NULUM-159000 format. One line per 4 residues: their letters; for each residue x, y, z of N, C-alpha, C. Coordinates in steps of 0.05 Angstrom, whole numbers. Layout:
BEGIN
a> X Y Z X Y Z X Y Z | ...;
***
This chain:
BEGIN
maaa> 1664 2334 2506 1682 2311 2513 1705 2307 2492 | 1730 2306 2499 1752 2303 2482 1750 2271 2469 | 1760 2271 2441 1762 2247 2431 1787 2233 2439 | 1780 2202 2444 1802 2186 2454 1823 2187 2436;
pcrg> 1848 2186 2447 1873 2188 2430 1873 2160 2413 | 1886 2162 2390 1892 2137 2371 1907 2115 2388 | 1902 2091 2382 1916 2069 2395 1945 2074 2387 | 1963 2073 2408 1991 2070 2402 2002 2096 2387;
swtq> 1990 2117 2395 1994 2144 2382 2024 2158 2395 | 2035 2147 2415 2057 2153 2429 2083 2140 2415 | 2103 2148 2417 2127 2137 2406 2146 2121 2423 | 2161 2110 2414 2182 2092 2428 2203 2110 2450;
qele> 2205 2133 2439 2224 2156 2453 2211 2167 2472 | 2181 2172 2474 2164 2183 2495 2164 2159 2517 | 2162 2135 2506 2161 2114 2527 2185 2114 2542 | 2208 2115 2529 2232 2110 2543 2233 2132 2562;
namr> 2233 2161 2554 2231 2183 2569 2214 2180 2594 | 2189 2171 2589 2174 2166 2616 2179 2147 2635 | 2193 2123 2625 2205 2105 2644 2222 2113 2656 | 2242 2133 2641 2266 2141 2656 2257 2160 2676;
ainr> 2240 2178 2675 2228 2200 2692 2214 2188 2717 | 2202 2160 2712 2191 2151 2735 2212 2132 2752 | 2231 2122 2737 2253 2105 2749 2274 2118 2766 | 2278 2144 2754 2296 2159 2768 2289 2170 2794;
gegi> 2264 2169 2803 2256 2176 2830 2257 2209 2831 | 2240 2221 2806 2243 2251 2805 2218 2259 2818 | 2203 2242 2831 2177 2248 2846 2156 2249 2824 | 2160 2237 2803 2134 2235 2783 2125 2203 2784;
svre> 2094 2209 2787 2083 2183 2792 2073 2174 2760 | 2067 2150 2759 2054 2136 2737 2033 2152 2727 | 2015 2164 2740 1996 2179 2733 2002 2203 2722 | 2022 2216 2734 2036 2248 2723 2049 2239 2691;
askq> 2067 2215 2694 2079 2206 2672 2059 2204 2650 | 2041 2192 2652 2016 2185 2633 2008 2210 2623 | 1998 2226 2638 1987 2254 2627 2012 2274 2613 | 2035 2269 2626 2060 2286 2609 2070 2278 2586;
fgip> 2067 2250 2582 2081 2242 2556 2056 2226 2540 | 2030 2226 2549 2012 2221 2530 2012 2190 2532 | 2018 2176 2549 2019 2142 2544 1999 2134 2566 | 1981 2116 2560 1962 2102 2578 1979 2095 2604;
rril> 1965 2093 2632 1976 2081 2652 1983 2054 2653 | 1963 2039 2638 1968 2011 2642 1990 2002 2625 | 1993 2016 2604 2021 2010 2585 2048 2019 2599 | 2041 2041 2616 2068 2046 2631 2076 2022 2654;
rnhi> 2054 2016 2670 2056 1999 2687 2067 1971 2679 | 2057 1964 2657 2064 1936 2644 2096 1938 2635 | 2102 1963 2623 2129 1964 2618 2151 1968 2641 | 2138 1979 2658 2157 1981 2684 2161 1954 2696;
ssgs> 2138 1941 2699 2139 1911 2709 2155 1892 2695 | 2155 1899 2671 2173 1877 2650 2197 1890 2647 | 2205 1915 2648 2231 1925 2647 2240 1929 2619 | 2221 1925 2596 2218 1927 2568 2212 1956 2562;
tekr> 2226 1966 2541 2221 1994 2530 2210 1989 2498 | 2211 1967 2491 2201 1960 2465 2168 1962 2460 | 2165 1979 2444 2137 1987 2437 2122 1967 2415 | 2108 1952 2423 2093 1930 2407 2065 1929 2414;
lgrk> 2047 1934 2393 2020 1936 2395 2010 1904 2390 | 1987 1898 2401 1974 1876 2393 1986 1851 2403 | 1978 1828 2399 1989 1802 2410 2015 1794 2401 | 2030 1777 2416 2054 1771 2408 2053 1755 2385;
plls> 2069 1757 2365 2071 1747 2340 2077 1713 2341 | 2066 1697 2328 2069 1665 2330 2100 1661 2325 | 2110 1673 2301 2138 1669 2294 2156 1692 2305 | 2179 1686 2316 2197 1707 2322 2210 1726 2296;
deee> 2222 1746 2301 2231 1761 2281 2251 1745 2263 | 2265 1730 2276 2288 1712 2263 2277 1690 2247 | 2251 1678 2260 2240 1658 2242 2227 1666 2218 | 2216 1688 2223 2200 1700 2198 2219 1709 2178;
qllv> 2244 1720 2184 2268 1725 2166 2276 1702 2152 | 2280 1679 2166 2287 1655 2153 2268 1644 2135 | 2244 1649 2142 2219 1640 2119 2220 1657 2099 | 2226 1683 2102 2229 1705 2074 2253 1696 2058;
dria> 2274 1687 2073 2300 1680 2061 2292 1656 2045 | 2276 1636 2055 2275 1609 2038 2253 1616 2014 | 2232 1634 2023 2216 1641 1998 2229 1649 1976 | 2248 1672 1980 2267 1681 1961 2284 1664 1948;
rfan> 2298 1644 1959 2314 1627 1952 2299 1606 1932 | 2274 1597 1937 2262 1585 1923 2251 1599 1897 | 2245 1622 1900 2236 1639 1877 2262 1644 1858 | 2282 1647 1870 2309 1652 1852 2315 1628 1837;
iglp> 2309 1603 1846 2321 1580 1832 2296 1570 1816 | 2274 1586 1809 2256 1580 1788 2233 1562 1798 | 2229 1560 1829 2208 1547 1842 2196 1558 1860 | 2179 1582 1850 2167 1597 1873 2148 1582 1888;
ltak> 2138 1589 1912 2119 1576 1929 2094 1591 1923 | 2073 1575 1928 2046 1586 1924 2038 1595 1956 | 2020 1611 1960 2012 1616 1987 2005 1592 2004 | 1990 1572 1990 1979 1547 2003 2006 1532 2016;
mirc> 2026 1531 1997 2053 1517 2002 2062 1528 2030 | 2065 1553 2028 2077 1568 2047 2059 1565 2075 | 2034 1567 2075 2015 1563 2097 2020 1529 2110 | 2022 1510 2090 2027 1487 2098 2050 1481 2111;
yvfk> 2075 1496 2103 2104 1492 2112 2101 1505 2137 | 2087 1528 2144 2088 1540 2173 2074 1521 2190 | 2046 1513 2185 2035 1494 2200 2053 1468 2209 | 2065 1458 2188 2080 1433 2195 2104 1444 2213;
yfek> 2114 1469 2210 2140 1478 2230 2127 1474 2256 | 2102 1487 2261 2091 1489 2289 2087 1456 2299 | 2076 1443 2288 2070 1419 2294 2097 1397 2300 | 2118 1406 2280 2142 1391 2285 2157 1400 2310;
nnrq> 2157 1427 2318 2166 1434 2344 2149 1437 2365 | 2127 1421 2366 2108 1423 2383 2102 1452 2400 | 2096 1465 2383 2090 1496 2389 2060 1498 2390 | 2049 1519 2409 2018 1525 2407 2017 1543 2381;
hpft> 1991 1538 2370 1984 1551 2344 1951 1550 2347 | 1942 1573 2330 1912 1572 2329 1899 1560 2304 | 1920 1550 2284 1912 1540 2258 1899 1512 2262 | 1879 1508 2239 1868 1485 2237 1871 1479 2206;
snla> 1855 1457 2201 1859 1443 2177 1885 1443 2163 | 1904 1437 2173 1935 1431 2169 1944 1457 2152 | 1934 1474 2157 1946 1500 2144 1946 1523 2163 | 1966 1542 2157 1969 1564 2174 1943 1584 2165;
gekw> 1934 1604 2181 1906 1616 2172 1913 1636 2149 | 1893 1638 2137 1892 1661 2115 1901 1691 2126 | 1888 1696 2154 1892 1721 2161 1923 1726 2170 | 1932 1702 2182 1963 1702 2192 1980 1710 2164;
frlf> 1973 1694 2143 1990 1699 2118 1987 1728 2106 | 1964 1736 2103 1960 1766 2098 1975 1784 2114 | 1978 1779 2144 1990 1796 2159 2018 1791 2155 | 2028 1767 2148 2055 1764 2143 2066 1779 2116;
lnrh> 2049 1779 2100 2056 1795 2076 2057 1826 2078 | 2039 1836 2096 2040 1860 2107 2062 1871 2119 | 2075 1850 2139 2100 1859 2152 2123 1856 2132 | 2122 1841 2109 2141 1840 2093 2133 1851 2064;
phlr> 2133 1873 2060 2121 1888 2033 2139 1880 2013 | 2164 1873 2014 2177 1862 1989 2169 1838 1979 | 2150 1821 1992 2139 1798 1980 2115 1806 1967 | 2109 1792 1945 2081 1801 1929 2075 1778 1918;
hrka> 2043 1774 1915 2032 1753 1896 2041 1762 1866 | 2047 1739 1852 2054 1746 1822 2041 1720 1808 | 2039 1724 1783 2030 1701 1768 2055 1685 1758 | 2056 1663 1761 2077 1648 1753 2078 1647 1724;
qamn> 2104 1646 1719 2107 1645 1687 2109 1618 1677 | 2091 1608 1660 2089 1581 1650 2117 1572 1638 | 2128 1549 1643 2149 1539 1632 2148 1509 1628 | 2154 1498 1604 2151 1470 1598 2174 1458 1619;
para> 2162 1432 1637 2182 1423 1649 2207 1411 1642 | 2203 1401 1615 2227 1391 1598 2252 1412 1595 | 2238 1440 1584 2255 1460 1588 2269 1470 1609 | 2252 1472 1632 2260 1476 1660 2288 1459 1665;
qkln> 2284 1432 1662 2304 1413 1667 2329 1418 1652 | 2328 1430 1630 2352 1436 1611 2367 1462 1621 | 2353 1476 1635 2366 1498 1647 2386 1493 1670 | 2408 1485 1661 2432 1478 1680 2459 1492 1672;
rfvv> 2475 1491 1690 2505 1502 1676 2516 1489 1651 | 2514 1462 1655 2529 1449 1636 2514 1453 1608 | 2488 1451 1611 2474 1452 1578 2476 1482 1572 | 2477 1501 1591 2480 1531 1577 2504 1536 1570;
ndhf> 2528 1524 1582 2555 1527 1571 2557 1517 1550 | 2549 1488 1540 2549 1478 1520 2535 1496 1497 | 2516 1502 1500 2495 1518 1479 2513 1544 1475 | 2525 1557 1493 2543 1582 1484 2567 1575 1469;
tkle> 2581 1549 1475 2604 1548 1461 2594 1537 1433 | 2572 1523 1426 2563 1516 1398 2559 1542 1384 | 2542 1563 1399 2535 1588 1386 2559 1602 1376 | 2584 1605 1395 2604 1615 1390 2620 1604 1365;
qaii> 2620 1578 1363 2633 1561 1338 2622 1567 1316 | 2592 1571 1317 2578 1574 1291 2580 1604 1281 | 2583 1623 1303 2587 1650 1292 2615 1652 1277 | 2635 1635 1286 2662 1638 1275 2663 1622 1249;
dldl> 2646 1598 1251 2643 1584 1223 2631 1604 1201 | 2612 1618 1206 2593 1635 1188 2609 1664 1184 | 2625 1670 1201 2639 1696 1196 2617 1714 1201 | 2608 1716 1227 2586 1734 1234 2591 1756 1258;
fdkp> 2622 1755 1261 2627 1772 1285 2621 1803 1277 | 2625 1808 1250 2625 1833 1242 2598 1842 1234 | 2577 1822 1231 2551 1822 1218 2529 1818 1237 | 2523 1834 1258 2504 1825 1278 2476 1828 1269;
drif> 2476 1840 1246 2446 1846 1234 2438 1820 1220 | 2456 1798 1218 2449 1773 1205 2447 1754 1226 | 2440 1757 1257 2439 1740 1275 2409 1744 1283 | 2393 1724 1285 2369 1727 1295 2360 1704 1322;
nlde> 2343 1711 1334 2337 1695 1359 2307 1683 1352 | 2308 1662 1350 2283 1645 1343 2270 1630 1365 | 2272 1642 1387 2260 1629 1416 2232 1626 1410 | 2222 1606 1422 2191 1598 1418 2172 1611 1441;
kgcr> 2179 1639 1446 2166 1649 1466 2134 1646 1466 | 2123 1653 1445 2092 1656 1435 2082 1628 1436 | 2095 1607 1438 2080 1581 1436 2080 1569 1458 | 2052 1562 1466 2044 1551 1491 2042 1519 1487;
lslh> 2064 1510 1501 2069 1476 1498 2051 1460 1518 | 2038 1478 1539 2020 1464 1556 1996 1479 1565 | 1974 1462 1571 1952 1479 1582 1945 1483 1606 | 1969 1484 1624 1964 1490 1652 1960 1516 1657;
hqqr> 1944 1526 1676 1940 1551 1684 1958 1565 1700 | 1961 1587 1701 1980 1602 1715 1974 1608 1744 | 1992 1597 1762 1984 1598 1792 1998 1625 1798 | 1984 1634 1820 1997 1656 1833 2016 1647 1857;
vial> 2035 1659 1857 2057 1652 1872 2073 1675 1888 | 2088 1668 1910 2098 1691 1922 2126 1695 1917 | 2132 1722 1905 2159 1727 1899 2170 1750 1910 | 2196 1759 1906 2207 1788 1909 2195 1806 1889;
nsne> 2188 1831 1901 2187 1850 1884 2204 1854 1861 | 2199 1857 1835 2219 1859 1813 2237 1881 1815 | 2226 1905 1829 2243 1928 1828 2267 1931 1850 | 2267 1910 1867 2289 1904 1882 2312 1887 1876;
***
């Protein structure tokens, strides 16, 4: 007995060719097209009745491609401004989105499911779990255009006053990078891959 073919082992092109052969009236039946192109008859019948040639396995996703892309863009935007979202925050946001729009969903306990979130990350491999870099809240508030411009204006003036333009070996950075100012634990957040 031959092994059953893998689920969805046929290609989009094979599906389109099979549907064309059936619809053109070349005298080919659904059964013959199924054997010739290696696509299950039930799949061919479903695609013929719906008129769709798009190959999709499994159940229909809860969010459309456009909605998922908007969510990915929002996650990236928050990460870029220094406020990355945790998995729980994203799951809560998605649950509230479904509730606000009165859409059916299988979620319970005011959060989108862990499985849904895991599959969402699989569909968007450029999003990854990362450890958040701890930053003192007071320091984060100071990171704005006015404060940064003021800092570099003062730095330039100090370099001019001390005549250090031609002596870069006398300029040192004394940032407090190793000093832990708070005892908060690092959270795992969702952010874009660093290599993109």
